[in-house]
Residue, then its C-alpha position, 0 to 999 in steps of 0.5 A: x694088390x689089384x690096383x674100352x669108288x670110282x663109279x661107272x654107269x655100266x651096271x656090269x662093273x658094279x655087279x662084279x665089284x659087289x660080287x668080289x666084295x661079297x666073296x672076300x667077306x664069305x672067305x673071311x667069315x669061313x676062317x672062323x667057327x660058326x659061333x655067333x659070339x662077338x669074339x672068335x678063335x681063328x685057325x687060319x691065320x692063327x689068332x682072334x677076331x672081335x666083331x662089333x656092329x660096324x668093325x673088326x679087330x683082329x689079332x694074329x699069333x705068329x709062329x714065334x708066339x708074338x701077338x700082333x694087331x693086324x687089323x682094326x676097322x670096317x668089317x668089309x675091309x678086313x679080309x683084304x687087309x689082314x692078308x696084306x698087313x706086313x707093316x703091322x709086323x713092327x708093332x705088337x699088341x703090347x709093345x714093350x721096351x725091348x728089341x728094336x726101338x722103332x715103336x712107342x711102348x705100353x710097358x717098360x720094366x726093370x727086372x731084379x737083376x737090372x735088365x731093362x729089356x722085356x720079350x713077351x710071348x703068347x701063352x693062352x687066350x680065352x673068352x670070359x664074362x665081365x659085367x655081362x659082356x664077352x671079354x677076351x682074356x690073353x696071357x703073355x709072359x716074358x721068355x725068361x723073367x717072371x713077368x706075366x701080362x694079362x690083356x683084357x678086351x671087353x666087347x660092346x658090339x651095339x656101341x661099336x666100342x672095345x674096352x682094353x686094360x692090362x694086368x701086370x703080375x710078378x710071378x717070382x718068389x723073390x725080387x721086385x719088378x720095377x714098372x717105369x711105364x704102363x699104359x692100358x692099350x691102344x691100336x694100330x692103323x695102316x699107312x695113310x695121312x690122318x687128322x687128329x681131333x682133340x679137346x683142349x683149353x684152360x680153366x673157364x675155357x674147357x673142351x675147345x675143338x682142335x684138329x691137326x694133321x698127324x705128321x711123322x713123329x710122336x704127338x703126346x697129349x697128357x695131364x701131369x697135375x690131376x687136372x684135365x682142364x687143359x686137355x680132355x682124355x678123349x680123341x678122334x682120328x680120321x683119314x685126312x682125305x675124308x676128315x670132316x665128312x659125314x661118312x668118314x671112317x673114324x677111330x675114337x677113344x676115351x680114357x677111364x682115369x682121373x689121375x695123370x694120364x697120356x695119349x700117344x699118337x706115333x706116326x713113326x713106323x712105315x707111315x702107319x699110326x700107333x695109338x696108345x693111352x693110359x696112366x702117365x708115369x711122369x715122376x712115377x714108378x711102381x715096384x711090383x713085389x713077388x706075387x703081386x699085380x697092378x691093373x691099369x685103368x680102362x681105355x675105350x676105343x671105337x670105330x664107326x663109318x659114320x664120321x664124328x657125329x657117329x663117334x659122338x653117338x657111339x660114345x654117348x650111348x655107351x657112357x649113358x648105358x654102360x659107364x654111368x653108375x647103374x643105380x641112377x643110370x636110367x633116372x632123369x636128372x632133377x632140375x636143381x637150384x644151387x645157392x652159391x651165387x646168391x649167398x657165396x660164403x655168407x650162408x645161413x639157415x634164414x637165407x637158405x630157407x628163403x631161397x628154398x621157397x623161391x626155388x620151389x615156386x620156380x619149379x626146382x626139384x633139388x635144392x643145393x647148399x654150396x660152399x660155406x656151411x661148415x665150421x670155420x668157413x668165413x671167406x674164400x681169400x683166407x681159405x679157412x675151415x676146409x676140412x672141418x666137415x661139421x655144421x657151422x653153428x653160427x650159421x645153422x644153430x640148429x644144424x642142417x635139419x631144419x633146412x633139410x626138413x623144409x626142403x623135403x616138405x616143399x617136395x624137393x630133394x636136398x643136396x650139399x657141396x663137399x670137397x673131401x680131398x682138400x684142407x686149409x692149414x687152419x682146419x682141425x685135421x691139418x693141425x692134428x695130422x700135418x703128416x697127412x698132407x701132400x707136401x715136399x719138405x722145404x717147399x712152400x707149395x699152395x699156402x692156403x689149400x693143401x691136398x690130403x694124401x689118400x695114398x695114406x690108409x689113415x687118411x682114407x679111413x678118416x674121410x670114410x668115417x667123416x662122410x659116412x657120419x655126415x650122410x647118416x646124420x642128415x637126410x642128404x639126397x645129393x652130393x656135389x663133390x669138388x676138387x679145386x687143387x692141382x696136385x703139385x707137391x706129392x711129398x709123402x711124409x715118412x714114406x720110403x723113396x720107393x713108396x713116394x714114387x707110387x703116391x700118385x697112383x695110390x692116391x687116385x686109387x683110394x679116391x675111387x675106393x672112397x667114392x665107391x664105398x660111400x655109394x655102397x653105403x648110401x645107394x640112393x644119393x645122387x653124386x655130381x663131380x666137379x673139379x674147379x670146373x672141368x678138371x675131372x671130366x673123364x670116364x674114370x670119375x663118371x663111372x662113379x659119379x652120376x653127372x659132372x660140372x663142365x666149367x666155372x664159366x656160365x656165360x651162355x655164349x661161352x657155354x655153347x662152345x664148352x657144351x658142344x665140345x663136351x657133347x662130342x664125347x659125352x651124354x647130355x644127362x651127365x652135362x650140368x648147366x646152370x642159368x646164372x646172371x653171368x654174361x661176358x658178352x652184351x646183355x643176353x636175355x633170360x630166355x637165351x640163358x635158359x635155352x642154352x642150359x636146357x640142352x643138358x641137365x638144367x640148373x639155376x645158380x643166380x640169386x632168385x630173390x632178385x628176379x623181377x615178376x617178368x623173370x619169374x614168369x619166364x623161369x617158371x615157363x622154361x622149367x615147365x617146358x624143360x620137364x616136358x622135353x627132358x626125356x628126349x634131352x637126357x636120354x635121346x640120340x643127339x645129332x649135332x647139326x651146326x657147330x659153333x666152332x664153324x659159324x656164329x650159330x649152333x644147332x642141336x637135335x635130340x631124337x627118340x630111339x624110334x625117331x618118332x619125336x625130336x627136340x631142336x635147339x637153335x642159337x644165334x651168337x654174334x651177327x656180322x655184316x652179311x657176307x663178311x664172314x666165311x661162315x655167312x657166305x654159304x647156305x643157311x639151310x638147316x637140315x635135320x637128321x635121323x628122322x624117318x624119310x617116309x613119315x611126316x612130322x609136325x614142327x612147332x615152337x616149343x612152349x608156344x601154345x599159339x603155334x599150331x605147327x607146320x607139317x613136313x615130310x621127313x625126307x624134306x627135313x633131312x634133304x631140303x631142310x629149313x631156312x635158318x629160323x632164328x633172327x638177330x644176335x643172341x637169340x634162340x628158339x626151341x622146336x619140337x617134332x612129332x611124327x604124324x601116324 
């Protein structure tokens, strides 16, 4: 089963240093063949070398057939480090339980005879193609037992990233191999002091930016309930001495998994750092039968010499161009209107038609009916009807067809909210098949909401048939796929103890399988992922969904933090942001709310029937402006100029690939007495980035026809900068820049 100097003024010293670096580079490059491939076989030392735009990843095969990761970092340092890397000898490319217990492991197994110790040796390596990319495939086997490990490293040079994953096989004719731990891979760094950046939070407060010093010991970031609101599955590591600097060496990673996962940062051997990531086998094990294989999810890792901003740009470009589903990868995301906050569960044909007409008048391109449209759904407290995926005839006596037809006649697409994996106890499916529900005998669990056990093939087939019918019978253009439950009682009715321990992995595997098959059957449908807010913001789901919901918190000021954290690892065309009536702070203008949401995929979620004529005018103008700048926002290169985590301001700049155009978002948050806050005591100059220093640019207020703009040289905007342009608390401005030929 098949289940990422010291500088002197004397020019002579500089020349000698340059020549020495050049000599090292030439000697190092002479070690491999003259092929221009990203993956090269080395003869001295024996091993493999992988190159990206800015980095080198080197593997060495020792005399006793051990595969060691001897270097990962900037290519200009590879020649020296690979020859002085004795500290690397303590960790292998696939660290296993066995031998000295001085490292974190990626694989722990128990063989049929009870032996719990593995000992891998290198067998072979070859370069293969995987989805159009050169991929290093390495096979290792245990010296004695029928265990085969196949490691894959897929190379994406232009994004400075590598995808790593493993496949574990049982080559015996009889006897199981029990897997007690299996991660996707990782990397090792030399002795140094490192800082870790992670993104953590809670429901309504996702993607908060945290930095910490990695001290000796093990730092573990994990998820154990199928929810990533508490911790996002991506990270960045920098040397302490240069952390936070624009050109700090930065190693980063992001995991492709929506189940339970973990990231391990082990600073326990020779003061070096070992980084690993993959599935979390908490309360989980896998019995690998003879002839069978288990494949891990991918772990994407990367290196950039350009600091945190460089890492963000690498990841965003990689996700946008290689991870997101290809069918909609290059399609601009539509402006959507979602009727949830206008009607909640009290949806009807009449009120949805009214809202659709209003949405069209504002300029929306996609109209979405949220929760409440299906049979038996009355309110959120009783949690009724979830699982009955047929239309409630009391609310829509003629089905969804009249609404869909009207929406399409208005020139908009039609979308629908669903939550396939969950049911209420009073639903037809829960009553007919209580054994399909995850629950532990004798335990109460979540009384009103249960999770269907997709590890059970019958459940998978039921959901595939149900949603195939829904999509066939209705001309649906968009699906918002929600999952509000945390998995806490994964009991599998009637399953063996052995199978029970595999339930978590089998469940998420079939969730992925279900989405993939529905996409195959309905390739034109745009899919959005949601999980009680940001509970499923990961590359595993984003490789199958086109965009994602970040948080159920739509307060615009709070959203600046949440969205900034998201944009540190993800692209803007996957970031859905609604304009709503929700504000936790002092009253915030509609202009400000739009400006915050326009930095991603714009949506409107308020009751637009209650808008004043002035509000309608603002909304129309903002939506029209968004459509003009949308290509830059959704497909441009993001420079994060000012972080809300460091001041009471925020600034984002999206550039075109050729740097000829840009759009600039500037936001003020609360204002304090001048000089009373540390962030107010420094410069308030705003320096732009990524422009052509030799060209001139016209800077204009976006959407302001009276502003003729001001012309600045590119080097002035980047090196001297502008006075911070926004006045007063909770105010914002959007600017456009265009190069003057």
